[in-house]
N, C-alpha and C positions, 0 to 999 in steps of 0.2 A: 737448334741450328739445323737447317736443311742439309741433307746428305749431299745434294748436288752443289752446294757451296763449298764444301770442305776441300775439294781439290784445288781451289784457287787460293786457299789460305796456306800460309807457310809456318812451319815450326820456328819459334823465335830462338831456338837453340842452334839448329843445324840448317834451317831454311828449306828443308824438304817439304813437299806438299803433305797436307793432312788427309786422313781418311777416317771413316767410322771404324773404331776398334772394339766398341762395346756399346750397349745402350747408354746414352748419356755421357759418352766418352769419345774423344778423337785423339789421334796420334799420328806419328810419322813412322817411316820404315826403320828408323834408327832406335825406336823404342821409347821416344819421349811421349808422354801421355798428358792429356788436358781434360779435366772434368767440365762438363757443361753445367752452367748454373741452372737453377730451376726455372728461370725466366727464358732459358734457351740460348744464352750467349756464352762465348768463350773468353777467357782472359789469356792473352798471348803477349805478355810483357817480357822483355829481356830480363835475364837474371840480374844483371847489373844495370841500373839506369839512374838518371839524375832525379833528385827529388823535385817534383813539380806540383803546382797547385791545380787541382781539378775542380770542376763545377760542383757546388754543394746541392743538396736536395732543394733548398729554397730557390736557388738560381734555376735549376731545371724546371721546377714547377712554374716559376714565373715565365720562363721561355715558352713552355707548352701553352699556358693560358694566352699569352700575348700573340704568338704566332697563330694560335687557333682562332683568333678573331679576325684574321685576314689582313692585318695591318701591313704585312710585307708581301702581299700577294703579287705585286709586280716582280719581285725577285723570284718567287716561285714560278711564275709564268716564263720569265727569261731563261731560267735554268732548264725548264722543261723543253723550251724551244731548242736550246743548244743540244740537249740529249737526243731529241727526236731526229735531228739532222745527222747524227753520227752513224755511219754504216759499219764501223769496225766491230768485230765480235768481242764479247767480253762483258764484264759486270759494270755496274755503276758503283764506284767507291767514293763514299762521302767521308772525308777526313776532317776530324774535329766536328763530327756530326751532331753533337749534343743528343737530343732525344730522337733524331732522325726525321724531323718534319720535312726538310727539303728533299731528302732522299725519297720519302713516301710520295711526294708530288711528282718527282721525276719518274719513279717506277709506274705511277698511274699513267703518265703520259707515254711511256714506252712499252706498255703492256697490252694484252688482248682486250678488246672492247666487247662488252656483252650488255644485255638489257639490265642485268643486275649490278652492273658497275665493274670497273677494272679490278678493284681489290677482291671482290667476290669471285670473279672469274679466275683470278690468279690463285685463289685458295685451292683450286683443284689441279693446278699445274704440275706437270712432271717434267723434269729436265731431260734434254736430249744431249746437251754438251755443256761444259762449264760456262756459265754466263748467260745461258738462254733457257727458256722454259716453254713447254708446249702449251698452247692456249686452247680455246674452245674448238670443237670439232667442225664448226661451221666454216672454217677457213679464213675468216676475217681476222686480220692481224694475228696470225698463228703463233708468232714468237714474242715473248716478253723478256725484257732484261731482268736479270737477278741483281740484287744489290747488297752491299755490305756497308754498315755504319761502323765507323771506328772513332773512338774517343778515349781519352785518358780517364774520364769520369765513369766509374762503375754505376753510379746513380743514373746518369744519362743513358748509358748503354742498356741498363735493365729496361728502360722505357723503349729504346730503339729496337730492342729484340722483338717487340710485338707490334711495331708500327706498320708493318706491311707483310702480306703473305709471301711475297717473293723476296723478302729481305732477311738478312742475318745481321748479327751485331757482335763486335769484338772490342774488348778493352785493349787498347794499344797506345803506343807513344809515337806521335808524329815526328819527334826529334830524333828517333832511332830508326833502325831498319824496320820498315813496315812488314807485318806478318802476312804478306801477299806475294804470290809467286810472280815471276817476271812476265810482263806483257799480258796480265790477266784482265786489266781494266780497259773498257772502251771509253769510259768517261770517269774522270776524277773531279769531284766537287770539293771546293775549298771556300767556305762561306764564313767570312770574318774569323778565319782560323790561321794559326801559324802555317808556314810553308816549308817543305823539304824538297827542293828541286831535284836533287839526285835520286831520291826515292820515288818521286812522282814520275820521273823519266823512266825509271826501271820498271815500275808496275804497269805503265801505260802500254797498250798495244801500239805498234808503230804508226797506225792510222788513227789512234785515239786522240781525245781532246781533254785538256784541263780547263775547267771553268772556275774562275776566281771571282768572288764578290768582295769588294773593299769599300769602306765608307769614304766619302769625299768631304772636303772642308765644307762645313755648313750642315752636315748631317745631324739632325735632332738639335740644331743650334738653340731652339727655344728652351731646351732642358740643360743648357750649358752649365748651370750651377750644380747640377746633380750628376752629370755624366762626364766621362773622360773625353777631352777634346781630340779632334782628329789632327794628326801630325801633318803640317803643310807639306812635308817631304814624303808623304805616303806614296805618291805615284813613283817617285824616284826609287824609293826603297822596294816597292813591288817589282820594278824592273830588275833591280839588283838581286832580289831574292829568287828570280826565276831564270836568269841568264848566267851562263851560256847554254844551259841544258834545254831551254825552250825559246821559241820564237813567238812573238805576239801575233795573233791572227786577227782578232777583232777587239774593239773596246767601245762599249756603249754606256753612256751616262744616263741613269734613271733618276728622275726627280718627281716626287709627288707629295701631296699633303694628306694628312689623315687626322681625324678628330679623335682625341683620346679622352677617356674618362679618367677620373682620379685613380681608379684601379689599374687602368692601362698604363698610366704614367709610372705608377709604382712598379709594375711588372717590367716595363722596358728598362727602367733604371736598374732593377735588381737581377735581370737575366744575364748581365754581362759583367765585365771587370769592375764597373762602378759599384757593384754590390758590396765590394770590400771597403769602399770609401764613404758610403752613405749610412748614417745611423739607421738601425733597424726600425726605429719608431718614427722616422721622418714622415711628415704628412705632405701629400701632393694634391694639387688642384687640377681639374680638367683643363685641357688646352688643345690647340691645334698645332701640330708640328710638321716640319718639312723633312722628308727623308731624301737623302742624296747619296747614291752609291754608284759604283762603276762595276759593270759585269764584263769581264774580259775573258777571252778564250786564247789558249796557247797550245801550240803543237810541239812535240819533242823534236829536237835536232838529231838527225840520224847520220 
């Protein structure tokens, strides 16, 4: 975990900011200590929490393969566009991040540019304040966002911990108090993930933006027999899950088609909740599918 990310993280016991207390260890002023995993992430779960189901290794691997082939590139570009337009100070917080694929794209878009690429340039970054990092000395795009991936799945977070040089990763629970200090995030990403409006409003900077991606009716309809159908009341439930703490700012529907190989179909089926309902030995055929999602942005009510 980057030392400059620790002050934006909060102790799950007392909510005080974290700091480096020893090599491979972080802690708060009240003496609570958390060991860093060898992959570099922290586990910041509350002592008492509900039993929830996290993504399995097979689900995480399927997601990395599928997203790595660019099938959801329109979503990646839309989220990057949202983040680039935000002027508030702070980190990018990806809640329900999985292996951090979307976070990595957003950090690339909001970081320093160099001939060797944004991730390479970010590798040499040194933070000047929580949530920002110093970029190349040439003065072009000198500041780059820092980011935190947060997910209940330790398997996913082990991958997210190394997804970007300006990123860190935390095992956390979106249904509980988030292990992030108040107002630390300029951007909160929620991509096909559960939502916690009270906590999102608390961790967002007053001028920050929440970006939410939800599937629409018809999303991957060609795979209806193998995937969980989209609730027709999804839009109404989205509004109910984010109000009164947030006000809707923008809502854009994205629709595109993509050609899937048999392996792609296997991976898109097994990277989400459908994994638990489809036989492991199910055989799939190549097909063309329609993706239909809504990218909405929300601002906190102050």
